Legacy VTK file of the C-alpha trace (Angstrom):
# vtk DataFile Version 3.0
C-alpha trace
ASCII
DATASET POLYDATA
POINTS 146 float
48.175 43.958 15.335
45.034 41.937 16.963
42.719 44.296 19.372
39.429 42.778 19.631
37.591 42.923 22.727
34.641 41.805 24.545
33.461 42.162 28.071
30.966 42.387 30.405
30.509 43.023 34.266
28.961 41.595 37.518
29.315 41.057 40.819
28.893 37.308 41.288
29.232 34.655 39.326
25.863 33.324 38.458
25.656 37.061 36.740
27.720 35.300 34.360
25.697 34.229 31.679
27.170 30.579 29.497
26.165 33.070 26.269
28.588 35.752 27.360
31.321 33.166 28.629
31.359 32.170 24.487
31.537 35.524 23.212
33.572 36.320 25.496
36.413 33.919 24.508
35.353 33.652 20.563
36.351 37.093 20.794
38.999 37.887 22.710
40.817 34.409 22.142
39.865 32.603 19.581
39.774 35.669 17.330
43.112 36.222 17.534
44.385 32.249 17.570
42.390 32.540 14.073
44.168 35.423 12.702
47.009 34.330 13.735
46.092 31.039 12.084
45.960 32.467 8.636
48.297 35.362 8.764
51.287 33.637 9.779
52.135 31.574 6.835
52.467 34.740 4.655
54.651 36.875 7.439
57.494 37.211 6.011
61.472 37.641 8.198
60.913 40.267 10.150
56.979 40.409 10.589
55.274 41.848 13.642
52.349 40.226 14.997
51.171 42.416 18.197
48.887 40.831 20.287
46.400 43.279 22.949
46.194 42.213 26.169
45.810 43.798 29.442
46.888 44.967 32.819
43.637 42.278 33.763
45.928 39.115 32.462
48.253 40.042 35.914
45.763 42.152 38.093
42.882 40.104 37.644
39.089 42.409 38.931
36.522 39.822 40.074
33.845 41.833 38.148
35.735 40.842 35.139
35.599 36.825 35.480
35.369 35.952 32.043
37.483 39.042 30.722
40.535 38.137 33.250
41.324 34.991 31.770
40.778 35.727 28.167
43.517 38.280 28.609
45.515 35.919 30.293
45.456 33.616 27.351
46.373 35.575 24.944
49.395 36.225 26.986
50.532 33.223 27.397
49.048 32.242 23.689
51.566 34.613 22.522
54.607 33.422 24.161
53.503 30.411 23.212
53.413 31.215 19.505
57.016 33.659 19.508
58.587 30.427 20.088
57.481 29.382 16.573
57.432 31.916 14.839
60.579 33.237 15.210
61.623 30.459 13.187
60.403 31.747 9.952
61.729 35.429 11.581
58.428 36.422 12.655
58.390 38.659 16.433
55.291 38.108 18.176
54.427 40.070 20.968
51.680 41.079 23.203
50.587 45.055 24.886
48.915 44.882 28.072
47.626 48.288 28.835
45.798 49.029 32.019
42.639 51.251 31.617
42.311 52.868 28.459
39.311 55.023 27.021
37.444 53.097 24.715
33.861 52.729 23.369
34.237 48.968 25.656
34.158 51.034 29.101
30.701 52.803 28.959
28.594 50.060 27.428
29.719 47.280 29.646
29.943 48.925 32.588
27.610 50.495 35.239
26.954 53.982 34.738
28.745 54.341 38.680
32.253 52.497 37.899
32.058 54.410 34.078
32.376 57.446 36.830
35.857 55.839 38.326
36.877 53.656 36.063
41.045 54.018 35.978
41.258 56.400 39.414
43.096 53.745 40.773
46.175 53.894 38.285
49.400 56.206 39.246
47.406 58.582 36.959
43.762 58.266 38.786
42.897 58.527 35.517
42.094 55.822 32.534
44.257 56.626 29.913
43.425 57.750 25.886
44.250 55.334 23.582
45.765 58.394 21.793
48.409 58.460 24.729
49.041 54.858 24.276
48.976 54.223 20.820
52.879 54.974 20.098
53.880 51.817 21.643
52.071 49.840 19.453
53.477 51.741 16.625
56.982 51.204 18.461
56.449 47.659 18.415
54.888 46.947 14.682
57.551 49.300 13.105
61.099 47.749 15.472
62.140 44.965 13.357
64.336 42.492 14.948
68.095 43.222 13.506
69.599 40.347 11.542
LINES 1 147
146 0 1 2 3 4 5 6 7 8 9 10 11 12 13 14 15 16 17 18 19 20 21 22 23 24 25 26 27 28 29 30 31 32 33 34 35 36 37 38 39 40 41 42 43 44 45 46 47 48 49 50 51 52 53 54 55 56 57 58 59 60 61 62 63 64 65 66 67 68 69 70 71 72 73 74 75 76 77 78 79 80 81 82 83 84 85 86 87 88 89 90 91 92 93 94 95 96 97 98 99 100 101 102 103 104 105 106 107 108 109 110 111 112 113 114 115 116 117 118 119 120 121 122 123 124 125 126 127 128 129 130 131 132 133 134 135 136 137 138 139 140 141 142 143 144 145
């Protein structure tokens, strides 16, 4: 289960630093690649790799200019890896949740954005991690039929 991320919000492209670009891609994309590269050869048929993407992969926000493309890369990486992993009997999937309350939110967003985070969803609020945890468990526990 790959679930690590870094994000920073800014209002203009000029505000994103090269260091933020590198940190965001290293944390969000490189880490998944390295973990999958190390784990896949050791996995037995029926095993599962589950990557965490985001709604940002499909519906990006301008103020998450670096975070959104990393999540799109995770979706694309997951699709590509699943093709070769299936030959080994290993399933590769991604979960792409919408807004979720995590420590990342208040530590990387301006206070005024934190106050309204998730209010534009169907539930008019961000999800709590405990509300989406069951979907992760479902994907990890479901084995491919042999």
